C-alpha positions in Angstrom: 17.8 75.1 104.3 21.4 74.2 105.4 22.9 77.2 103.6 20.3 79.5 105.1 21.0 78.2 108.6 24.8 78.6 108.1 24.3 82.1 106.8 22.2 83.0 109.9 24.8 81.6 112.3 27.5 83.6 110.5 25.5 86.8 110.7 24.8 86.2 114.4 28.4 85.6 115.1 29.6 88.7 113.3 26.8 90.8 114.8 27.8 89.6 118.3 31.4 90.4 117.7 30.7 94.0 117.0 28.0 94.8 119.7 29.3 97.1 122.4 32.5 98.1 120.6 33.1 101.8 120.5 34.5 103.4 117.4 38.1 104.3 117.6 40.6 106.0 115.3 42.6 103.7 113.2 45.4 104.3 110.6 44.1 104.2 107.1 46.6 102.4 104.8 46.0 102.5 101.1 48.1 100.8 98.4 47.8 101.5 94.7 50.1 101.7 91.6 49.5 105.5 91.3 49.4 108.5 93.5 46.5 110.6 94.7 46.5 113.8 92.6 44.9 115.9 95.3 43.3 115.8 98.7 40.8 118.4 97.5 37.6 116.6 96.5 36.7 119.4 94.1 40.0 119.6 92.3 39.6 116.9 89.7 37.4 114.0 88.6 39.8 111.1 88.5 38.8 107.6 89.5 41.6 106.6 91.9 41.7 110.0 93.7 37.9 109.9 94.1 38.1 106.4 95.5 40.7 107.4 98.0 38.8 110.6 99.0 35.6 108.5 99.5 37.4 107.0 102.5 38.3 110.4 104.0 35.4 112.7 103.4 31.6 112.2 103.9 29.1 114.0 101.7 25.6 115.3 102.5 24.2 112.3 100.6 25.5 108.9 99.6 24.5 106.1 97.2 23.1 102.8 98.4 23.8 99.3 96.9 21.0 99.9 94.3 22.3 103.5 93.6 19.4 105.0 95.4 20.2 108.4 97.1 20.5 108.0 100.9 21.2 110.4 103.8 24.7 110.9 105.0 25.6 114.2 106.7 22.1 115.5 105.7 19.3 113.7 107.5 16.8 114.8 104.9 16.3 117.5 102.2 13.5 119.3 100.4 13.2 121.1 97.1 12.3 124.7 97.9 12.5 125.9 94.3 13.7 124.1 91.2 17.2 125.6 91.7 17.3 125.7 95.5 17.3 122.8 98.0 17.3 122.8 101.8 19.3 120.2 103.6 18.7 119.4 107.2 22.1 118.5 108.7 22.7 115.6 111.1 23.2 116.8 114.7 26.2 116.0 116.8 28.7 115.7 114.0 32.2 116.9 114.8 35.4 117.3 112.8 38.6 115.4 113.9 39.7 118.4 115.9 36.3 118.6 117.8 34.8 121.5 116.0 31.1 121.1 115.3 29.9 120.6 111.8 27.6 123.5 110.7 25.8 124.9 107.6 28.8 127.3 107.2 31.0 124.4 106.6 28.7 123.2 103.8 28.6 126.6 102.2 32.5 126.8 102.4 32.8 123.6 100.4 30.0 124.3 97.9 
């Protein structure tokens, strides 16, 4: 009971600390013994580079804690045909320069 109470107090304190704070740009600092081989997420399948790029790019979907498929830039999706899917993109997403995120951007990176 005491551990549950302490955990609840910790969660309440952390939640209260973040309420009302707006997101702001921060500098991402990354330290590792190797170098990222590319900033292109399609260039190679190498663990360190993929870990780094996971902090830079967001996909249409993501994996949850139990490896379930969850929405990310796509709010939902449907299978139109066995080899064709339709993704419904999240509204209001913008790139760092203010350009809106569109279906053309998804096609460009596919």
